N, C-alpha and C positions, 0 to 999 in steps of 0.2 A: 453756099457757105460750107466749109469743111466740117465734117463730123468727127474729125480726128484731132484731139488736142495735141498730138505730137507733130502735126503738120508744121513744116518750116524748121524743124530741128535738124541740125547739121552735124551728125556725129563724127564725120570724117574731117570736118573743118575745111571743106573744099569750096564752099560758097564764096562768091565774090561780094565783098561788102561795098555797097554804093552809099552815097551821101544820104539817099532816101531811107536806107536801112539803118543808119546810125541813129539810135534812139528808136527802139522798137515801137510799133503801134499799140502794143499791149500796155495799158497804163497800170494794171495791177497784176504783178508777176507772182509766180509761185515762190520765188526767192527774193528777199531784199534784206541782206544782213545788216545788223546793227553794228556799225563800225564808226568809231569816234576818233578824236584827236589823240587819245592815248595809244591806240593801235598804230596810227600813222607815225607818231613820234618814235614808238618802239621799233618799228621797221627801219626808219631812218637811222636810229642809233645802232641797230644791228649791222646795217650796211657799213656804217662808219667804223665799226669795231675791227674790221679786217678778218674776222673769223665768221665765215658765212655758213658753215655746216658743222654739226657734231661739237657744239660748244656749250657755253653756260646757259643760253636761252633754252636749248633743248632740255637740259637738266631741270630748269625751273618749270617748264611746261609739263614735263613728266611728273614733277613733284606736285604741281597744282592739281593735275588730274587724279593722281593716286589719293591725295587728300580728299578731293571732292567725291570720288567714287568709293572711298573706304577700303582701299587695298594697300598692300605693302609695297607694291611695285607698279610702275607704268613705263611702257616702252613706246616712244614715238616712232612713227614710220611715215614713209612718203605718201601712202594712200591706203584706203581701206582694203582694197583687193589684196595687196601684198601683205597687209597685216593679218588677214585671214589665212593666207598661205603660211605665214610665219608661225601662227598658232598651231596649225596642223603639223608642220615640219618639226617644230620644237617638241611636239607631243609624240613624235616618232611615227606619224601616219604617212603611208606612202602606197606604192603598188601592192595590189592584192587586198587592200583594206576598203571597207565601205563606210561611208559617212552619211547619216540621215539628215536631210535638210527639207525645208518647205519649198514648194514651187511658187507660192505667192510671196515673192521677194525680188529684190534686184538681183540680176543674174550672177553677180560676183560671189554670192553665197555658195552657189553650186560650182561655178567655174574655178574657184580657188581650190576646190577638191580635185578637179581635173588637173590643175597646174602642178599638184604634188604627186600625181600619178595614181591617186585613189579614185574610187567610184562613188559619185553621189547617188543616193537612193532617196527618192521623193516621197514625202508623207503629206497627208492632208492637214488642213488647218481647222481651227474652231470657227463656227459660223458667226459668232458674235464678235470676237476680238481679232479675228484673222491671224492669230498666232498659232504656231505649230501645236498639233494635238498630241498629248501624251499617249492617249489610247491608240491612235493610229500609228504613232511612232513605234510603240512596243510590238505591234503585230508585224512590223517590217524588219525587226532585228533578226539577223542570221549569225552563224558562227564567224562570219567575216566582218561583222560590224565592230568598228573601233571607236566611233564618236557620234555625237549628236550635236547639231548646231541649231538651237532655237533662235528665231529672229524676233526681236521685239518690234512688231509691226507698228509703224507710226509713232513709235516711242514707248508704247505700252508693254510692260514687262510680261513675258510669257509665264506660263505656270511653272516657275522654277522650283517650287517645292516638289511638284510632281516629277519634274525632270531630274532633280537631285536624287530622289528615291529610285527612279528608273535607272539612272547611270550607276548608282551604287549597286543595285541588284544585279546588273549585267556587266559590271566592271568596264564601263565606257568612259571615255573622255567627254566632258561636258563643256562646250565652247559656246559663248554667247555672241551672236551677231547683234551688238548693241549700237549699231551704226547711227540709229535715230533716237537713242534713249538717254541722251545727256540729261542728268537730273532726275530721271525716272526712278520710282521706288516701288517695291513690293513689300508690304508689311514693315515699312520703315527702312528696309535694306536696299541699297542702291543697285541699279543695273550694273553689270560688269563685275560684281563681287559674289555672284551666286555660283558660277561655274569654275572650272580650272583656269579660265581666262576669258576676257571679253574684249571685243573690238569696238571702238568708237571712231566714227568718221567725221571729218570736218569740211565737207564740201559745202557750197553756199546754201543748199537746201536745209542744212541742219540748224539747230537752234543757235549754235556758235560755230564759227568757221575760221579756217586758215587758208581758204581757197581750195587747196587740196591738203591731204594729210590725214593721219590716223594715230590713235593711241591704243595700245593693248594694256589692259589692267589685269593684275594677277597677284595672288598671295604666295605663289610658288617661285622662290628665288632662283632655282635651277632653270625653270621655264623662261624666266625673264633673262637670265644670262644667255641661254641658247638663242633667244630672239635678238639680243644685242649682237651676238656673233653673226647671225644670219643677215642682219641689215647692213653690216659693214664688212663685206667680203670675207667673213669668217675670221677676222683678226682679233686675237686676244691681246696682242701688243703690236707695235708698229712693224709691218711687213712680216709678221708671223701668223700664217693662216691655218688655224686649227681645224676648220671645217670648210666645206663648200658654202660660200655665201654670195650675196648680191649687193648692189648699191640700192638700199631701200631707205636711205637717210632722209629725214626732213631737213629743210633749210633753217638756219637761225632766224631769218626774217619771218618765216611762218610760225616758228615756235614763239618768238617774241610777241607776235600778234595773238597767238593762242593763250598766253598768260593773261592778257587783258580780257580776252573773250570769256575765259572761265570765270573771271571776276564779274562779268555781266550776267551770268547764267541765272542767278536768283531773280533779278529784275525781269528777265525775259520769261521765265517760268510764271511769274506772277501775272504778267500781261496775258500770257496764253491761257491761263486758268480763267481769268476774268472774261476773255473773249469767248472761250469755249462755253461757259455758262450762258453768256449773252446770245451766242449764235444758236444754241440749242433752244433757247426761249423763242427766238425769232422764227425758227423752223418748226416749232411744235405744231402750228396749225396746218403745216404742209404734209398731209397724210401720206402721199406717195414716197416721201423721202425719209430715210432713217439716218440719224446722226450717229457718230462713233460711240461705241459703248465703252465706259470706263468701269472696269470690274472692281469689286470690293477689294480694299487693301492696296489699291494702286494709286500712285501719283502719276497721272498721264501727262506727258509734256506736249502732246498734240503736235509733234513734229510734222505729221501729216494729218489733215482733217479730211477724212474720206467718207463721203456720203454713199448710201446704198439706195438704189431705185431700180425699177424695171428697165430693160434695155432701151425701149422706145423713149422713155422719159430721160434716160441718160443722154442720148444723142440730142434731144431737144434742149436739155439744160446746157450741155456743152456748147451747142450752137448759139444759144441766147447769151451766155456769158461771153463767148468769144466776140459776138457782135457788139457787146458793150465794152470791149477792150480788156476783158478779164481772162487770164490764162487758167486752163485746167489741165489735168493729166490723169491718165489711167495708171494708177500705181497698185499692182503691176501686172503686165501680161504674164500668164503662167510660164515659168522657166521651162517646164518639161515639154512645152509645145513649141519652143524656139528651134529654128533649123539646126543649131549647133548640137542639139540633143536628139535629132532625128535618128531613127534606127530602123534597120530592116528585120529586126528580131521579133516583129509582131507588135501587138498593141502596147502602148505605153502604160505608165502606172494609172491605176484607177483613183482619181482624185475628184470626186463629185462636188465636194464643197468648194474647192479651189476653182473649178471650172464654172460653177454656178456664180460665185462671187465675181469672177473676172469679167463677166458680161454685165455686171450691175454696179460696179464701184466707180466713183469719180471723185478725185481729190481737187480741192479748191484752195486758193491762196489763204495761208493762215500763219504767216510770219508775224513777228512782234510789231511790225510797222502797220499792220492792218488796223484800221480805225473802226469806231462804232458806225460811222457813216458807210464804210466799205461793207461791213457785215449786214447792215440794213439794206443796202443796195443789192447785194448778192441774194439775200433772202427774198426780196421782192422779185428779182428776175427768176429765181428758182420756182417760186410759187406760180408766177405767170406761165412759165414753160411747162408746168406739170398740171395745170388746171384744164 
């Protein structure tokens, strides 16, 4: 039995699909989006409209996200990676600049910095919330530092009060990687409204999805304007290209789906909150396993439900769940240890908390379709594998 929850993943899309593989053997997957007739009808209507990109559904999706996250503007993009790059470019960040990011994140947080020609500087995370540490971030600031990108790990909002103070004191751009933080709150204020801008992703693992896609929220009208230029070849009017841009547009079909997904968010959050309380209760007797921490003042959406345990237990639990047809993942292998960041310049950054956690964390299915029976079964398997 494999001890690697990533086994079978095909990032290059080169695997041959056989009849036996259609309908995966895993019966409880990490992602299972809530998609209904409303989304399906909206996609068909968008297809029939003849306007398949950069149209009214995109505007409606942006409006829905701006209202939901409490910002003046929202700009839809084709995916989260380019949305991160757009935030950086619109903020004037490029070659010669440093941007502080966590290593315990999906790699795009750091590679987006490389894509714009800047240098990612890795800082450590908090041991309880897995979010970027304000204290460790501050000690890594240099004269070249231009921005900080806190990641709301699993959806829980980082210490944005501390990061706002830090950014103000050092005159830094504060950009939120809110990819997993739809509906998340800190002291009643939504994720994506604390920094200069915030990026939300809509891949299938998120609470709400458009398949691929992203939205950047901001109160800065000029920043929003620059990002709209960047996503559409730098055009401010037809065939007049004001700046160097890209094709980073979202489709009208995705946006139409997104409008209805945003409308489902409150229900999904309610289910997740109920399930989080129930799962914590079920796992309370399992001493070797720690459940996610929800810090005071936070509404945690539990986009990821990441357990912590000793490495030997982690492999036993992953194997036992896999044997029962339940998918797991290691979210995330440290970015600074990835081959793309290998360097001959000596030892890499000192990130003891990140590296300690990376050997001990295991995420289990926690989408809104997970039932009480599923939670009970997972708890039973976890208890058995750690006893």
